[in-house]
C-alpha positions in Angstrom: -10.0 8.8 -9.5 -8.7 10.9 -12.2 -7.6 15.0 -11.8 -7.2 15.4 -15.0 -9.9 16.1 -17.8 -10.6 13.0 -20.2 -8.5 13.8 -22.9 -5.4 14.4 -21.3 -5.0 11.1 -19.5 -2.3 9.8 -21.4 1.4 11.2 -22.2 1.3 14.0 -19.6 4.3 15.2 -18.0 3.2 17.7 -15.2 5.9 20.2 -14.7 8.0 20.3 -11.8 6.0 22.9 -9.0 8.6 24.5 -6.9 8.8 21.6 -4.1 7.6 22.7 -0.5 10.6 22.3 1.8 10.3 19.1 3.0 11.7 16.5 6.8 11.7 19.7 8.0 11.4 18.5 12.0 14.7 18.2 13.4 16.7 20.2 10.9 17.6 23.7 12.1 19.2 26.3 9.4 22.8 25.4 10.8 22.2 22.2 9.6 24.4 20.7 12.9 23.7 16.6 11.0 25.7 18.0 8.5 29.1 17.5 11.4 31.8 15.2 10.7 31.1 14.5 7.4 33.7 15.0 4.7 33.4 15.6 1.3 36.4 12.8 0.6 33.4 10.2 1.8 32.1 7.3 -0.9 29.3 7.4 1.5 27.6 10.5 3.3 24.1 9.8 5.7 22.6 10.7 9.0 20.6 8.5 11.1 18.1 11.0 12.1 15.5 9.1 14.3 15.8 7.8 16.9 18.0 10.1 18.7 20.4 8.6 21.1 18.6 8.5 24.6 15.3 8.7 22.9 12.8 5.9 23.5 11.8 3.1 21.8 7.4 3.5 21.3 5.0 0.9 22.5 6.0 -2.2 20.5 7.0 -0.3 17.3 10.4 2.2 16.5 10.6 4.3 13.6 13.8 4.7 11.9 14.8 7.3 9.5 17.3 9.8 7.6 19.7 9.1 4.5 22.5 8.0 3.0 24.0 8.7 -0.9 27.0 7.6 -2.6 29.2 9.2 -5.4 29.1 5.5 -7.7 25.1 6.4 -7.5 21.7 5.9 -5.6 21.7 4.0 -2.6 21.0 0.1 -3.5 19.2 -1.0 0.1 19.4 0.0 3.4 19.3 -2.6 6.3 18.1 -1.8 10.2 19.1 -3.6 13.3 18.4 -3.7 16.7 21.3 -4.9 18.8 22.0 -7.9 17.1 18.7 -8.6 15.0 17.8 -7.9 11.6 14.6 -5.3 11.6 14.7 -5.6 7.6 14.9 -3.2 5.1 13.9 0.2 5.0 12.3 2.2 2.3 14.2 4.1 0.2 13.5 6.5 -2.6 11.9 9.7 0.7 12.3 12.9 -0.8 14.9 15.0 1.0 14.8 18.3 -0.7 16.6 19.4 2.3 19.8 18.2 0.6 19.8 19.9 -2.4 22.9 22.4 -2.4 24.6 20.7 0.5 24.7 17.6 -0.1 26.9 16.7 -3.9 25.9 13.6 -4.8 23.5 11.9 -6.8 20.0 12.0 -7.3 20.7 13.7 -3.6 17.2 14.9 -3.2 15.4 11.4 -2.8 18.0 10.0 -0.8 16.0 9.5 2.5 15.3 6.4 3.9 12.2 5.3 6.7 11.5 2.0 8.1 8.5 1.9 10.9 9.5 -1.7 12.6 7.4 -3.7 15.1 9.7 -4.7 17.3 7.7 -7.6 19.0 6.5 -6.7 22.6 7.5 -4.3 25.5 11.1 -3.0 25.1 13.9 -4.4 27.4 17.3 -2.9 28.5 18.7 -0.3 25.9 19.7 -1.3 23.2 21.6 0.1 20.0 20.2 1.0 16.4 22.1 0.9 13.9 21.9 1.0 10.3 24.0 -0.4 7.0 23.4 0.7 3.6 24.3 -0.3 0.6 26.0 1.2 -2.6 25.2 0.6 -6.3 28.6 -1.2 -6.5 28.2 -2.8 -2.8 30.1 -0.3 -1.2 28.8 0.0 2.3 27.9 2.8 4.2 27.1 2.5 8.2 25.2 5.1 9.9 25.2 5.1 14.4 24.9 2.7 16.4 22.6 5.2 18.8 21.6 4.3 22.4 17.6 3.7 22.6 15.9 3.2 25.6 12.7 2.0 26.8 9.4 3.7 26.8 7.2 4.4 29.7 4.2 3.3 29.4 1.2 5.1 29.2 -2.0 4.2 31.8 -4.7 2.9 30.3 -7.3 6.0 31.2 -10.2 4.2 29.5 -11.6 2.0 31.7 -14.1 -0.9 30.9 -15.9 -1.1 27.5 -19.5 -0.1 27.6 -22.1 -2.2 27.5 -23.8 -3.1 24.0 -26.5 -1.5 23.0 -29.1 -4.1 21.4 -31.9 -2.6 18.9 -34.9 -5.1 18.2 -33.8 -7.1 14.9 -37.2 -6.7 12.4 -37.4 -9.2 9.4 -35.8 -8.6 6.5 -35.3 -10.4 2.8 -31.3 -10.4 3.7 -29.3 -8.7 6.6 -29.4 -4.9 6.8 -25.1 -4.2 6.6 -23.4 -1.7 7.6 -20.2 -1.8 5.4 -17.5 0.5 6.5 -14.8 1.4 4.6 -11.4 4.4 4.5 -12.2 6.2 1.4 -14.6 6.1 -1.9 -11.5 7.2 -4.2 -10.0 4.7 -6.6 -7.9 2.0 -5.1 -7.2 -1.2 -4.7 -8.7 -1.9 -1.4 -11.7 0.4 -2.9 -12.3 -1.0 -6.2 -12.1 -4.5 -4.2 -14.8 -3.8 -2.0 -17.0 -2.4 -5.5 -16.8 -5.7 -6.8 -17.5 -7.6 -4.0 -20.8 -5.5 -3.0 -21.8 -6.0 -7.0 -21.5 -10.2 -6.6 -22.9 -10.0 -2.6 -26.3 -7.5 -4.2 -26.4 -10.2 -7.8 -27.2 -13.5 -4.8 -28.9 -11.2 -2.6 -26.9 -11.8 0.0 -27.0 -8.3 2.2 -28.6 -5.2 1.9 -25.7 -2.9 2.3 -25.5 1.1 3.3 -21.4 1.8 2.8 -19.7 4.8 5.3 -17.1 6.4 4.6 -14.7 8.7 6.0 -13.6 10.6 2.4 -16.0 10.8 -1.2 -14.9 9.7 -4.1 -16.0 9.4 -7.5 -17.2 5.4 -6.4 -19.7 7.4 -4.5 -21.7 7.9 -7.9 -21.1 4.0 -8.4 -22.6 2.8 -5.4 -25.2 5.1 -5.0 -26.4 4.0 -9.0 -26.1 0.8 -7.4 -28.8 1.6 -5.0 -26.4 1.7 -2.6 -26.4 4.3 0.0 -24.0 5.9 1.3 -23.3 7.8 4.6 -20.4 10.1 5.2 -19.1 10.6 8.4 -15.6 12.1 10.0 -13.8 8.6 10.8 -10.3 11.1 11.2 -8.6 9.3 14.3 -8.7 11.3 17.2 -5.9 13.2 18.9 -7.3 11.4 22.8 -9.6 8.9 24.4 -12.3 11.3 24.7 -12.5 12.3 21.5 -12.3 8.7 20.4 -15.2 7.8 22.7 -17.3 10.3 20.9 -17.0 9.7 18.0 -18.2 6.3 18.5 -21.1 6.9 20.8 -22.2 9.7 17.9 -21.9 5.9 15.4 -23.8 4.2 17.7 -26.9 7.2 17.5 -27.0 7.3 14.0 -26.2 3.2 13.1 -29.0 2.7 15.9 -31.8 4.0 14.3 -31.0 1.8 11.1 -31.4 -1.3 12.7 -28.4 -3.1 11.1 -27.7 -7.0 11.2 -24.4 -7.0 10.4 -21.2 -5.1 9.8 -18.7 -5.7 6.8 -15.3 -3.8 7.6 -13.1 -3.3 4.5 -9.4 -2.4 5.6 -7.9 -2.8 9.1 -6.7 1.0 9.3 -7.5 2.6 12.1 -9.8 5.1 10.3 -12.2 2.5 10.4 -11.7 1.5 14.1 -14.4 3.7 15.6 -17.2 2.2 13.3 -16.1 -1.2 14.4 -16.3 -0.3 17.6 -19.8 1.5 17.3 -20.8 -2.2 15.7 -19.9 -3.7 19.2 -21.2 -1.3 21.2 -24.7 -1.8 19.5 -24.0 -6.0 19.3 -23.6 -6.4 15.6 -21.5 -8.9 14.3 -19.0 -8.2 12.7 -16.7 -9.3 10.0 -13.6 -7.7 8.5 -11.9 -7.7 5.3 -7.8 -7.2 5.9 -6.0 -5.9 3.3 -2.9 -4.5 5.3 0.3 -6.8 5.8 1.3 -4.2 8.1 1.8 -5.7 12.1 -1.2 -3.6 14.1 1.2 -1.9 16.4 2.6 0.1 13.3 -1.2 0.1 11.2 -2.5 1.4 14.3 0.5 3.8 15.5 -1.5 7.2 14.9 -3.6 5.9 17.3 -3.1 6.6 21.7 -2.1 3.7 23.3 -5.9 3.2 24.6 -7.3 3.2 21.7 -5.0 1.1 20.1 -5.5 -1.9 23.2 -9.8 -1.0 22.2 -9.0 -1.5 18.2 -7.6 -4.7 19.8 -10.2 -6.2 21.9 -12.8 -4.9 19.3 -10.8 -7.1 16.8 -10.7 -9.9 18.8 -14.6 -10.0 19.3 -15.3 -10.1 15.2 -16.8 -13.0 14.0 -14.7 -13.3 11.1 -11.6 -11.6 9.1 -10.7 -12.6 6.0 -7.6 -12.0 4.4 -5.9 -12.4 0.8 -2.9 -14.5 1.8 -1.8 -16.5 4.6 1.1 -14.3 5.4 -1.1 -10.9 6.2 -3.5 -14.0 8.2 -0.5 -14.7 10.6 0.5 -11.2 11.2 -2.8 -10.7 13.0 -3.4 -14.2 14.4 -2.1 -13.1 18.2 -5.4 -11.0 17.8 -7.9 -12.9 16.1 -7.9 -16.6 16.3 -7.2 -18.9 13.7 -11.3 -20.9 14.1 -12.3 -17.0 12.7 -10.2 -15.8 10.2 -9.7 -17.5 7.0 -7.8 -16.8 3.7 -10.0 -16.6 1.0 -8.4 -15.2 -2.1 -10.4 -12.5 -3.4 -12.4 -12.7 -7.1 -11.9 -10.7 -9.9 -14.5 -9.8 -12.6 -13.6 -10.6 -15.4 -16.5 -9.8 -18.0 -15.4 -6.0 -18.0 -11.5 -7.1 -18.9 -12.7 -9.6 -21.7 -15.1 -6.4 -23.2 -12.1 -4.1 -22.7 -9.8 -6.8 -24.4 -12.1 -7.6 -27.1 -12.2 -4.1 -28.6 -8.6 -2.8 -28.3 -6.3 -1.0 -30.4 -2.7 -1.3 -29.1 -1.0 0.5 -31.4 -4.2 3.6 -31.3 -3.5 3.5 -27.5 0.7 3.6 -28.3 0.4 6.0 -30.0 -2.5 8.1 -28.3 0.0 7.8 -25.1 3.0 9.1 -27.4 4.7 5.7 -27.1 6.2 3.9 -29.8 4.7 0.9 -31.3 8.2 -1.1 -30.8 9.4 0.4 -27.6 9.8 -2.3 -24.9 6.9 -0.6 -22.0 7.1 -2.1 -18.7 4.4 0.3 -16.4 4.1 0.3 -13.2 0.5 1.0 -12.0 -0.7 2.4 -8.4 -0.4 5.9 -6.3 2.7 7.2 -5.8 3.9 6.2 -2.4 6.9 5.3 -0.9 5.7 1.6 -0.3 5.0 1.3 -3.7 8.4 1.7 -4.5 9.0 3.8 -7.6 11.3 6.0 -6.6 14.0 2.9 -6.6 12.2 1.6 -9.5 13.2 5.0 -11.7 16.5 4.6 -10.1 17.3 0.8 -11.1 15.6 1.6 -15.0 18.8 3.7 -15.3 20.9 0.6 -15.9 18.2 -1.1 -17.7 17.7 1.7 -20.4 21.5 3.1 -20.6 21.6 -0.7 -22.1 18.3 -1.2 -24.4 17.0 2.3 -25.7 14.2 0.8 -26.9 12.8 0.3 -23.0 10.5 2.4 -21.7 8.6 2.8 -18.1 5.5 4.3 -17.2 4.5 5.3 -13.7 0.7 5.3 -13.7 -0.7 6.7 -10.5 0.6 10.3 -10.3 -0.9 13.5 -7.8 -0.8 16.9 -8.2 0.8 18.5 -5.0 2.0 15.3 -3.8 5.6 16.0 -3.2 5.6 12.1 -3.3 5.0 12.5 -7.1 6.9 15.8 -7.5 10.1 14.1 -6.0 9.3 11.5 -8.2 9.1 13.9 -10.9 11.9 15.1 -10.2 13.9 12.0 -10.1 13.0 11.3 -13.7 13.9 15.0 -15.2 17.8 14.6 -13.6 17.6 11.5 -15.0 20.4 10.8 -18.4 17.6 8.5 -19.3 14.4 10.6 -18.4 12.9 10.5 -21.8 12.6 6.7 -21.1 9.8 7.7 -18.3 6.4 8.5 -17.8 4.8 10.0 -15.3 0.9 9.7 -15.4 -1.7 11.0 -13.3 -4.1 8.6 -11.5 -6.5 7.7 -13.9 -9.9 5.2 -14.2 -9.0 4.1 -17.9 -6.0 2.0 -16.4 -6.9 -0.8 -18.6 -5.4 1.5 -21.2 -2.3 0.8 -19.7 -2.0 -3.2 -19.1 -2.7 -3.5 -22.9 0.1 -1.5 -24.1 2.4 -3.1 -21.3 5.1 -5.2 -22.4 5.6 -5.8 -18.7 3.6 -5.1 -15.6 6.3 -4.1 -12.4 5.6 -3.9 -9.0 8.6 -2.7 -7.2 6.5 -2.4 -3.3 7.8 -3.8 0.0 4.0 -4.8 1.7 1.6 -6.0 -0.6 -0.9 -8.8 0.6 -2.1 -9.2 -3.1 -2.4 -6.3 -5.1 -5.5 -6.2 -7.6 -3.2 -4.4 -9.9 -0.6 -7.5 -10.7 -4.2 -9.2 -10.7 -5.6 -7.0 -13.4 -2.8 -7.6 -15.5 -2.4 -11.1 -15.3 -6.0 -11.0 -16.8 -4.8 -8.8 -19.1 -2.3 -11.8 -20.2 0.5 -8.7 -19.5 3.8 -10.9 -18.0 4.3 -10.0 -14.2 7.6 -9.2 -12.4 6.9 -8.4 -8.7 8.4 -8.4 -5.3 8.4 -11.5 -3.4 6.2 -10.3 -0.6 3.4 -11.8 1.7 0.8 -13.1 -1.2 2.8 -12.2 -4.3 4.9 -16.1 -4.3 1.2 -17.6 -3.8 0.1 -15.9 -7.2 3.1 -15.8 -9.3 5.8 -19.0 -10.0 9.0 -17.4 -10.8 9.4 -18.5 -14.1 6.3 -19.7 -14.6 2.9 -17.4 -14.5 5.4 -14.2 -13.9 9.2 -13.3 -12.1 9.7 -12.9 -8.8 12.5 -10.5 -6.9 13.9 -9.5 -4.0 11.7 -6.3 -2.2 14.0 -3.4 -1.4 17.1 -4.2 -3.1 17.6 -1.7 -6.2 20.3 -4.2 -7.6 18.2 -7.6 -7.4 15.7 -5.4 -9.1 17.7 -4.3 -11.9 18.9 -8.1 -12.8 15.2 -9.2 -12.3 14.2 -6.5 -15.1 17.4 -7.7 -17.2 16.2 -11.3 -16.7 12.5 -10.6 -17.9 12.9 -8.2 -20.5 15.7 -11.0 -22.3 12.6 -13.8 -22.1 11.9 -13.8 -26.1 8.7 -12.9 -27.0 6.8 -16.2 -27.7 8.1 -17.1 -24.1 6.5 -14.3 -22.1 3.7 -15.1 -24.0 2.9 -18.4 -22.8 3.9 -17.1 -19.2 1.3 -14.5 -19.3 -1.3 -16.9 -20.7 -0.6 -19.5 -18.0 -1.1 -16.5 -15.3 -4.4 -16.1 -17.1 -5.4 -19.7 -16.7 -5.1 -19.3 -13.1 -6.5 -15.5 -12.1 -10.0 -17.6 -14.1 -9.4 -20.7 -12.2 -8.7 -18.9 -8.7 -10.0 -15.4 -8.5 -13.6 -16.1 -9.8 -15.8 -13.2 -8.5 -19.2 -15.1 -8.6 -17.2 -17.8 -6.5 -15.2 -15.7 -4.2 -18.8 -13.4 -3.5 -20.7 -16.7 -2.4 -17.8 -17.3 -0.4 -18.3 -14.0 1.7 -21.6 -14.3 1.5 -21.7 -18.1 2.9 -19.6 -16.0 5.8 -21.6 -13.5 6.6 -24.8 -15.7 7.0 -22.8 -17.7 9.7 -21.7 -14.6 11.0 -26.1 -13.8 11.4 -26.5 -16.8 12.6 
């Protein structure tokens, strides 16, 4: 996962590179979207998508634009379709095209975006409007824009072919095709590593991992004796390409005599392999981590392929979810009798070994963090749904009153425009010296040990591994109240919760958590550790999944 040499993992700040031109679609050299905007306005912005008279997509609507205020960064953006609220848009998207054209604070990250499930085929014409709120409660309305129903594309797929059933041989454990999207370091991938270790320990499966993207986890898998098959699972442009990819996988998998398929994630990348398992008549168990409606999760697939994906999932032997709120999203596709919520397990032994030998003072010294600092840490690959830019903007208010406060973002990537935008946001901040952008690292546990508070500001998280790991380290956690997080955290008891998508509420929550006396924070952290040890034991989780797999095979 690390993209730097081991000796340079800590305390690094990347120099800002030349920002590539972003959001170029629909932006011409004359900048027509600035017409009608007056310099004296308190708030300024434009709704770029949807266009007036544009169609609503197949059950989903894409809304994007930018909004900025003289008083500071936008606090929240709410989107409406007619009288129905579609929720809050994500903030902090890079808008380098606005720099030099709009003289407002942090305009380079003033973009917003929402990809919303509209709940079914669109009906009559409706209006989309956006209400942006500034840091002091001032509002700016963008739109309304009239959208029209989209014409449905014909389904040219035809009925799926009959399953190909290879002869099954007697084996010690079910030979299992384990399908995942990538082998880089991320929550779903590390979840799979822990699960496979647990399943091997109880001799539940004989796994072969199929992945679309290589990464450092391949070495660990092969060290465990697990074969890895790398193949292109990138979503095809059309139905013909998709069917060709499925046939290629059927041809390969048909020689392997698989008894079972374990599908890790429900992203579009795993769809061809899941359909190949169905063609082979191999029962499949899906481990679904994503709290997105299928229409959004599979938005990069054509309508016919989306229908095939839904049909494949509907035929699965079972689906496992991390949170009930996530399970409910997929309830229209797979019935409740074959879906269950099993909060995933965490291997506590390596965490406890790392804690036993951890020197907090030495680690902070190596990272350039003063021992007296109140260090907040946000762990996760920099991307809009994790809200690192809004967190940096919220931290400015905290840092202005608390000079001892520092914030480290662990998860930056080279040449990534979201990471570059966050870097620029930090550099332009008057409190930038109190913030640090750290590259993605496999040794993230050092940051749990150094931190006084882990902050998870995401707008979508089913049950983030980083939160569980921090709780296991007895590091207090502040998280947004989305999907499985309220099931894990009781506000003020095992951590703190706040609303997602609202910068002002995030500021209040950080102030609230930092105001708690150190002794009380330690008690919150101790209760959180007890909860993780009791509720998220890896051996118990592996045994429950093992039982589910046995039932699927039988």
